[in-house]
TORGUMI-502718 format. One line per field, with one value per atom (N, C-alpha, C): residue number from 1; z, x, y. Coordinates in steps of 0.02 Angstrom, whole numbers. Atoms other than C-alpha are relative to their C-alpha. Layout:
N
seq	(NUM  ...)
zz	(Z  ...)
xx	(X  ...)
yy	(Y  ...)
***
This chain:
274
seq	(1  1  1  2  2  2  3  3  3  4  4  4  5  5  5  6  6  6  7  7  7  8  8  8  9  9  9  10  10  10  11  11  11  12  12  12  13  13  13  14  14  14  15  15  15  16  16  16  17  17  17  18  18  18  19  19  19  20  20  20  21  21  21  22  22  22  23  23  23  24  24  24  25  25  25  26  26  26  27  27  27  28  28  28  29  29  29  30  30  30  31  31  31  32  32  32  33  33  33  34  34  34  35  35  35  36  36  36  37  37  37  38  38  38  39  39  39  40  40  40  41  41  41  42  42  42  43  43  43  44  44  44  45  45  45  46  46  46  47  47  47  48  48  48  49  49  49  50  50  50  51  51  51  52  52  52  53  53  53  54  54  54  55  55  55  56  56  56  57  57  57  58  58  58  59  59  59  60  60  60  61  61  61  62  62  62  63  63  63  64  64  64  65  65  65  66  66  66  67  67  67  68  68  68  69  69  69  70  70  70  71  71  71  72  72  72  73  73  73  74  74  74  75  75  75  76  76  76  77  77  77  78  78  78  79  79  79  80  80  80  81  81  81  82  82  82  83  83  83  84  84  84  85  85  85  86  86  86  87  87  87  88  88  88  89  89  89  90  90  90  91  91  91  92  92  92  93  93  93  94  94  94  95  95  95  96  96  96  97  97  97  98  98  98  99  99  99  100  100  100  101  101  101  102  102  102  103  103  103  104  104  104  105  105  105  106  106  106  107  107  107  108  108  108  109  109  109  110  110  110  111  111  111  112  112  112  113  113  113  114  114  114  115  115  115  116  116  116  117  117  117  118  118  118  119  119  119  120  120  120  121  121  121  122  122  122  123  123  123  124  124  124  125  125  125  126  126  126  127  127  127  128  128  128  129  129  129  130  130  130  131  131  131  132  132  132  133  133  133  134  134  134  135  135  135  136  136  136  137  137  137  138  138  138  139  139  139  140  140  140  141  141  141  142  142  142  143  143  143  144  144  144  145  145  145  146  146  146  147  147  147  148  148  148  149  149  149  150  150  150  151  151  151  152  152  152  153  153  153  154  154  154  155  155  155  156  156  156  157  157  157  158  158  158  159  159  159  160  160  160  161  161  161  162  162  162  163  163  163  164  164  164  165  165  165  166  166  166  167  167  167  168  168  168  169  169  169  170  170  170  171  171  171  172  172  172  173  173  173  174  174  174  175  175  175  176  176  176  177  177  177  178  178  178  179  179  179  180  180  180  181  181  181  182  182  182  183  183  183  184  184  184  185  185  185  186  186  186  187  187  187  188  188  188  189  189  189  190  190  190  191  191  191  192  192  192  193  193  193  194  194  194  195  195  195  196  196  196  197  197  197  198  198  198  199  199  199  200  200  200  201  201  201  202  202  202  203  203  203  204  204  204  205  205  205  206  206  206  207  207  207  208  208  208  209  209  209  210  210  210  211  211  211  212  212  212  213  213  213  214  214  214  215  215  215  216  216  216  217  217  217  218  218  218  219  219  219  220  220  220  221  221  221  222  222  222  223  223  223  224  224  224  225  225  225  226  226  226  227  227  227  228  228  228  229  229  229  230  230  230  231  231  231  232  232  232  233  233  233  234  234  234  235  235  235  236  236  236  237  237  237  238  238  238  239  239  239  240  240  240  241  241  241  242  242  242  243  243  243  244  244  244  245  245  245  246  246  246  247  247  247  248  248  248  249  249  249  250  250  250  251  251  251  252  252  252  253  253  253  254  254  254  255  255  255  256  256  256  257  257  257  258  258  258  259  259  259  260  260  260  261  261  261  262  262  262  263  263  263  264  264  264  265  265  265  266  266  266  267  267  267  268  268  268  269  269  269  270  270  270  271  271  271  272  272  272  273  273  273  274  274  274)
zz	(-66  -2293  46  -48  -2142  68  -68  -1963  37  -32  -1912  -18  19  -2012  32  -35  -1935  71  -69  -1761  3  1  -1808  -9  11  -1871  64  -62  -1711  55  -48  -1605  -13  18  -1701  20  -18  -1674  76  -74  -1488  24  -21  -1475  -14  15  -1550  44  -48  -1409  -15  14  -1487  59  -58  -1352  -19  11  -1331  -43  41  -1403  -73  70  -1561  -30  24  -1576  -15  13  -1564  -67  64  -1711  -57  51  -1810  -14  8  -1777  -36  31  -1824  -74  70  -1986  -41  37  -2039  -4  3  -1995  -49  50  -2100  -70  65  -2245  -14  8  -2217  -22  17  -2225  -72  66  -2387  -56  52  -2479  -29  28  -2597  41  -41  -2533  10  -7  -2566  45  -46  -2456  -26  29  -2577  -10  14  -2583  -65  65  -2765  -13  19  -2848  -18  11  -2850  55  -53  -2697  48  -47  -2583  -31  34  -2712  1  -2  -2723  71  -70  -2533  21  -15  -2520  -27  29  -2636  41  -41  -2530  65  -62  -2371  -10  15  -2452  -10  11  -2508  66  -66  -2327  45  -33  -2278  56  -46  -2180  -20  14  -2164  -33  30  -2262  51  -51  -2100  19  -19  -2054  -58  58  -2232  -6  5  -2235  55  -55  -2066  -16  18  -2125  -55  55  -2284  26  -29  -2183  38  -36  -2072  -50  50  -2226  -33  30  -2304  46  -47  -2146  3  0  -2145  -62  63  -2328  0  -7  -2290  43  -47  -2147  -35  33  -2257  -66  59  -2401  -66  62  -2529  -11  10  -2554  -67  66  -2735  3  -7  -2671  42  -41  -2565  -42  32  -2605  31  -27  -2587  5  2  -2631  57  -57  -2490  -18  9  -2483  32  -28  -2450  65  -63  -2266  -3  -2  -2221  9  -13  -2158  -33  33  -2258  49  -51  -2093  24  -23  -2064  -41  38  -2112  -35  35  -2241  32  -27  -2186  -53  43  -2260  34  -31  -2232  55  -54  -2116  58  -53  -2006  67  -67  -1820  32  -34  -1694  10  -15  -1651  -60  60  -1830  -22  18  -1865  43  -44  -1712  1  4  -1728  -56  56  -1897  10  -10  -1848  49  -51  -1699  -5  7  -1773  44  -46  -1651  -27  17  -1671  60  -57  -1552  -21  10  -1546  65  -61  -1422  44  -46  -1269  10  -10  -1288  -58  52  -1383  -13  17  -1477  -54  50  -1588  -68  68  -1776  -8  4  -1755  31  -32  -1635  -44  42  -1755  -58  53  -1891  26  -29  -1775  10  -12  -1730  -65  63  -1915  -21  14  -1916  52  -48  -1833  20  -25  -1726  15  -14  -1722  55  -56  -1558  -25  21  -1584  -53  50  -1720  35  -28  -1687  -36  27  -1712  -5  9  -1786  -26  17  -1825  -57  62  -2004  -49  52  -2160  -31  31  -2228  46  -48  -2069  58  -46  -1974  64  -62  -1796  36  -34  -1746  -12  14  -1822  56  -56  -1667  61  -53  -1557  -16  10  -1535  22  -23  -1450  31  -38  -1373  -36  37  -1513  -53  50  -1631  -67  67  -1811  -4  12  -1882  -12  11  -1871  -20  30  -1984  24  -25  -1872  71  -68  -1714  3  -10  -1644  74  -69  -1487  26  -32  -1364  -3  5  -1369  52  -54  -1217  62  -64  -1042  4  0  -1091  -72  65  -1235  7  -1  -1284  -61  53  -1386  -1  8  -1455  -52  45  -1533  -8  13  -1616  2  -12  -1552  -28  28  -1642  55  -50  -1545  50  -47  -1443  72  -72  -1258  36  -38  -1127  24  -26  -1033  -51  47  -1128  37  -21  -1104  -49  42  -1169  4  2  -1223  -43  36  -1273  -7  12  -1354  -13  4  -1335  -34  32  -1439  40  -36  -1326  56  -55  -1166  1  -1  -1163  71  -66  -1008  55  -48  -910  70  10  -803  -13  16  -868  32  -31  -773  -51  43  -869  42  -33  -804  -55  49  -905  37  -30  -861  -53  44  -936  43  -35  -878  75  -69  -718  41  -36  -672  -22  16  -662  -19  26  -768  7  -4  -756  31  -32  -646  25  -19  -642  -39  35  -690  -48  51  -848  -7  1  -846  -57  52  -989  -55  56  -1161  -15  14  -1149  7  -10  -1086  -16  16  -1151  63  -53  -1041  -7  3  -998  55  -49  -910  -20  11  -890  -10  15  -962  17  -19  -872  -54  51  -977  -3  -1  -921  -32  33  -1003  -73  69  -1175  2  -5  -1186  -67  64  -1334  -59  56  -1445  -7  5  -1405  64  -56  -1293  -2  -6  -1234  55  -49  -1147  7  -15  -1065  32  -23  -1039  24  -27  -936  1  -3  -949  41  -42  -800  -3  2  -826  -70  69  -1012  0  2  -1057  -71  68  -1215  -5  10  -1286  4  -2  -1302  72  -70  -1114  33  -25  -1086  -39  41  -1211  -43  43  -1320  -74  69  -1478  2  3  -1538  1  0  -1527  63  -56  -1419  22  -20  -1410  70  -65  -1234  -11  16  -1254  63  -56  -1141  -27  25  -1231  -76  73  -1409  -15  12  -1464  -63  56  -1576  -25  18  -1572  61  -52  -1473  -19  13  -1454  54  -48  -1372  -16  12  -1349  60  -52  -1248  61  -64  -1065  21  -16  -1037  57)
xx	(-23  -4690  0  2  -4724  21  -17  -4666  -61  61  -4847  -12  11  -4859  52  -52  -4695  -23  23  -4766  -60  57  -4927  23  -28  -4826  32  -33  -4723  -51  54  -4881  -31  29  -4951  47  -49  -4790  1  0  -4793  -62  62  -4973  3  -9  -4916  54  -47  -4791  73  -71  -4630  32  -35  -4503  32  -26  -4425  63  -60  -4257  -14  20  -4340  -30  32  -4445  52  -52  -4288  34  -30  -4212  -48  49  -4374  2  0  -4373  63  -63  -4190  1  0  -4211  -47  48  -4366  22  -24  -4288  58  -53  -4136  -29  33  -4251  -32  32  -4347  51  -52  -4185  26  -27  -4134  -49  50  -4297  6  1  -4317  -44  33  -4394  -74  72  -4574  -16  6  -4544  -46  38  -4636  46  -37  -4579  -28  21  -4588  35  -33  -4543  72  -71  -4355  34  -29  -4331  42  -37  -4277  64  -60  -4155  55  -48  -4072  26  -20  -4071  50  -46  -3988  70  -65  -3850  34  -29  -3825  27  -22  -3812  65  -62  -3681  58  -52  -3583  22  -16  -3590  34  -37  -3505  -38  38  -3647  10  -9  -3629  -64  59  -3747  -55  50  -3833  -41  35  -3875  -42  38  -3929  -64  58  -4045  -51  45  -4116  -40  35  -4156  -52  47  -4237  -61  56  -4342  -47  42  -4403  -40  35  -4445  -55  51  -4539  -60  56  -4642  -40  35  -4683  -43  38  -4737  -60  57  -4848  -54  46  -4926  -39  33  -4963  -33  35  -5028  35  -37  -4889  51  -44  -4819  36  -32  -4780  68  -65  -4633  50  -45  -4558  58  -58  -4388  12  -4  -4382  71  -68  -4200  41  -42  -4073  74  -71  -3885  21  -24  -3789  37  -35  -3738  72  -70  -3555  10  -5  -3581  -56  52  -3674  -46  42  -3742  -54  49  -3839  -63  62  -4024  -13  19  -4088  -63  59  -4217  -55  58  -4391  -43  41  -4524  -44  40  -4613  43  -44  -4461  -21  20  -4495  58  -50  -4399  65  -61  -4278  45  -40  -4222  28  -24  -4210  59  -52  -4108  59  -55  -4008  47  -43  -3945  30  -25  -3929  57  -51  -3821  48  -53  -3697  57  -53  -3553  68  -70  -3366  41  -43  -3220  55  -53  -3104  40  -39  -2962  -33  32  -3041  -73  69  -3209  -43  46  -3353  -48  43  -3449  -48  50  -3602  23  -15  -3599  -9  11  -3671  59  -57  -3530  62  -59  -3400  -2  5  -3467  23  -20  -3445  75  -72  -3270  39  -34  -3227  3  -1  -3260  45  -49  -3104  -16  8  -3111  69  -63  -2965  -11  6  -2943  4  3  -2990  -52  53  -3120  -66  67  -3294  -51  54  -3436  -63  60  -3585  -57  60  -3762  -36  29  -3802  -7  7  -3852  68  -65  -3675  48  -45  -3587  -41  49  -3703  32  -32  -3638  -34  34  -3768  34  -33  -3656  47  -44  -3546  -39  42  -3693  -19  26  -3729  -72  70  -3894  -14  20  -3992  3  2  -3998  -54  52  -4136  29  -21  -4129  23  -24  -4048  -60  50  -4156  37  -36  -4066  72  -68  -3916  9  -3  -3944  -38  35  -4012  -16  21  -4110  28  -9  -4060  -67  61  -4186  2  1  -4232  36  -31  -4161  73  -71  -3990  26  -32  -3867  73  -71  -3691  35  -44  -3552  61  -60  -3410  44  -47  -3257  63  -64  -3107  54  -49  -2959  69  -65  -2819  51  -53  -2655  3  -1  -2703  2  0  -2662  6  -2  -2687  -69  63  -2822  -33  38  -2959  -49  57  -3088  -57  59  -3263  -43  41  -3377  -62  63  -3560  -32  38  -3641  -72  70  -3829  -40  43  -3963  -64  63  -4111  -2  14  -4170  -75  71  -4338  -25  32  -4447  53  -55  -4296  -23  -70  -4203  5  -13  -4132  66  -61  -4005  38  -44  -3857  53  -54  -3743  42  -46  -3590  49  -46  -3489  47  -47  -3336  46  -45  -3234  -16  22  -3337  4  -7  -3306  -55  48  -3434  40  -37  -3367  -40  43  -3517  -66  64  -3672  -29  28  -3773  -64  60  -3936  19  -14  -3932  -61  56  -4039  4  -10  -3967  45  -43  -3889  53  -47  -3786  73  -68  -3632  2  -5  -3571  9  -14  -3567  72  -71  -3385  17  -21  -3303  68  -66  -3132  -6  -2  -3097  70  -67  -2952  30  -37  -2819  -22  17  -2873  -67  65  -3044  8  -13  -2966  35  -26  -2942  -3  -4  -2887  -18  11  -2894  -71  69  -3074  -22  31  -3172  -74  71  -3344  -29  35  -3458  -72  69  -3618  -35  36  -3746  -70  67  -3904  -38  44  -4050  -61  54  -4159  -66  62  -4284  -29  26  -4312  -75  73  -4496  -24  25  -4600  -51  51  -4704  -71  67  -4851  -24  20  -4849  -18  17  -4859  -57  57  -5003  17  -21  -4902  -1  2  -4896  -6  3  -4902  70  -69  -4712  13  -11  -4672  73  -70  -4485  9  -17  -4417  59  -50  -4320  30  -33  -4195  42  -48  -4053  4  -8  -4035  72  -71  -3854  12  -22  -3778  69  -65  -3599  31  -38  -3483  74  -70  -3298  44  -48  -3151  69  -67  -2980  45  -47  -2823  -5  2  -2827  71  -69  -2669  1)
yy	(21  -1494  61  -55  -1385  -24  18  -1380  -27  24  -1406  -74  70  -1568  -46  39  -1628  -14  10  -1600  -47  45  -1689  -72  67  -1838  -26  21  -1843  -15  13  -1832  -69  65  -1981  -57  52  -2079  -10  4  -2038  -38  34  -2098  -75  71  -2264  -31  28  -2285  9  -12  -2222  35  -28  -2180  66  -67  -2008  0  3  -2059  -10  11  -2122  63  -61  -1964  54  -49  -1858  -13  16  -1952  15  -17  -1934  75  -72  -1747  24  -21  -1729  -16  18  -1824  44  -40  -1727  73  -69  -1560  7  -3  -1602  -1  0  -1643  68  -66  -1481  53  -48  -1382  -10  16  -1470  16  -12  -1432  70  -68  -1283  46  -52  -1123  -13  12  -1178  -59  57  -1334  -55  55  -1449  -60  62  -1631  -29  26  -1684  -66  62  -1848  14  -10  -1864  40  -42  -1752  -42  41  -1894  -27  24  -1960  54  -55  -1789  11  -8  -1776  -54  55  -1946  16  -18  -1886  54  -54  -1730  -28  30  -1834  -39  37  -1946  48  -50  -1793  32  -27  -1731  -52  54  -1896  -34  41  -1972  -73  71  -2161  -28  31  -2276  -14  15  -2327  62  -61  -2147  26  -22  -2103  -42  44  -2254  15  -16  -2207  63  -62  -2029  -13  15  -2098  -38  37  -2220  46  -49  -2078  42  -41  -1973  -40  43  -2120  -7  6  -2141  64  -64  -1956  7  -6  -1961  -46  45  -2110  33  -33  -2010  56  -57  -1858  -19  23  -1964  12  -11  -1942  -57  58  -2117  3  -4  -2074  34  -35  -1970  -39  40  -2109  -27  30  -2183  -69  68  -2372  -26  27  -2405  28  -19  -2399  -9  9  -2381  -66  63  -2541  14  -11  -2547  -23  17  -2562  -75  71  -2739  -36  39  -2869  -33  30  -2933  48  -49  -2772  -7  4  -2783  66  -61  -2660  28  -33  -2532  1  -12  -2526  52  -52  -2395  -27  29  -2517  -24  23  -2547  27  -23  -2538  37  -40  -2434  -37  38  -2573  -4  6  -2597  67  -66  -2411  20  -23  -2373  -49  48  -2534  16  -18  -2478  69  -68  -2296  2  -2  -2337  -60  49  -2460  22  -21  -2464  -18  13  -2456  18  -14  -2444  48  -47  -2295  2  6  -2320  -52  46  -2400  18  -23  -2312  -23  19  -2388  58  -56  -2255  -21  17  -2256  25  -21  -2235  75  -72  -2060  37  -33  -2014  -5  8  -2084  49  -50  -1968  68  -64  -1819  2  2  -1876  9  -9  -1875  73  -71  -1687  34  -26  -1619  72  -68  -1464  29  -34  -1342  52  -47  -1248  71  -69  -1067  13  -9  -1099  12  -13  -1032  -43  41  -1155  43  -41  -1064  -43  37  -1117  33  -26  -1071  -57  51  -1166  -17  10  -1143  -37  32  -1201  -26  28  -1315  -26  19  -1319  -57  55  -1449  -66  64  -1583  -20  17  -1573  -26  27  -1625  -72  68  -1810  -4  -1  -1765  69  -59  -1623  66  -63  -1495  -5  -1  -1442  23  -18  -1381  73  -68  -1224  47  -52  -1068  64  -57  -942  5  -11  -907  -28  26  -1009  -66  63  -1172  -9  12  -1215  -66  64  -1347  -37  40  -1490  -55  49  -1592  25  -20  -1590  -19  18  -1656  0  1  -1647  -17  18  -1694  29  -24  -1614  -45  41  -1721  34  -33  -1640  -43  33  -1723  53  -52  -1623  -16  18  -1714  -13  10  -1709  57  -56  -1555  -25  13  -1559  66  -62  -1426  19  -24  -1334  47  -41  -1244  45  -39  -1109  -14  8  -1142  62  -61  -1001  -13  8  -1014  69  -61  -862  -19  17  -867  56  -49  -783  10  -7  -818  -52  46  -903  -10  12  -988  -10  5  -966  3  -7  -906  18  21  -914  -75  70  -1078  -21  26  -1182  -42  39  -1254  -34  39  -1392  -31  29  -1441  -45  49  -1597  -28  35  -1680  -42  45  -1828  -4  6  -1838  64  -64  -1655  48  -54  -1515  62  -58  -1373  65  -60  -1256  -22  15  -1253  66  -65  -1093  13  -23  -1010  56  -50  -906  45  -47  -750  50  -50  -646  -28  20  -669  53  -54  -510  -21  25  -602  -74  72  -771  -42  49  -925  -22  18  -959  -51  49  -1106  -28  29  -1187  -75  71  -1359  -26  24  -1447  -45  38  -1533  -73  71  -1707  -16  12  -1684  -18  19  -1704  -67  68  -1892  -35  37  -1999  45  -46  -1845  26  -25  -1801  34  -35  -1685  -15  15  -1740  43  -43  -1615  -25  20  -1677  60  -59  -1540  -18  10  -1534  66  -59  -1413  -21  28  -1465  38  -41  -1322  6  -3  -1352  -16  8  -1340  12  -8  -1351  56  -51  -1208  -29  29  -1329  -9  9  -1364  67  -66  -1176  32  -22  -1163  61  -55  -1045  -18  24  -1152  -76  73  -1333  -31  23  -1347  -43  46  -1500  -5  2  -1470  29  -28  -1446  47  -51  -1284  30  -35  -1197  57  -50  -1106  -2  -6  -1043  20  -10  -1060  42  -40  -927  -24  27  -992  -35  35  -1106  6  -19  -1070  -30  28  -1159  27  -28  -1080  -18  20  -1112  45  -37  -1062  16  -21  -963  50)
***
């Protein structure tokens, strides 16, 4: 499995009319599989079964595990290694949910991936509910390594781990944190490792308020912004981020990478504003 073959698969999916949201989920699933493979990155028989067990241990829901497996099966079909596919699926939480097969279309994949539930008065997707189950303690630093994968706090708009950091992906993203019973104003701090095709503009919103809106030209100083107390609602903090100048290396004829890149996150940190 190579990053080049992943991009070729995504290009083929795009040519068949897959929408951008679906392609982002395909990319995320395949990058998670890539990270889970041994150093030689070969997919052998039994690899998907072991990966499924790892995802379950990481407390992914059956719907999300099945979605990732369906994506992996489609990729293996594309590269001509059906013998490594895994046909069996985990039983969904609801017996009314359809099981995924490797021939499932976008609607069925995303329908199962985005099972909805209600938390307080806000309806959130199954993916968001997984993130909410991973509590965040004020003062902890979110890092982007294999051991502590900070991308799990993103519901969208982040790429895969690259040693000690992760790129934003697309022109928008969202962070969701479960804050427990915390109340009070916060400071947010993003440490960046790189800027692609800078300067890059970053806009951060929460609860209808703009918390940050500026062009970033250097990674020497972290991005800092104040988060008012009212942005933490029902025990959660949601940050909506925009990267209007994000651009792909392929569009700049630098590589075949189709990801729209802007900022490369090294760490994210929230602490009390006193």
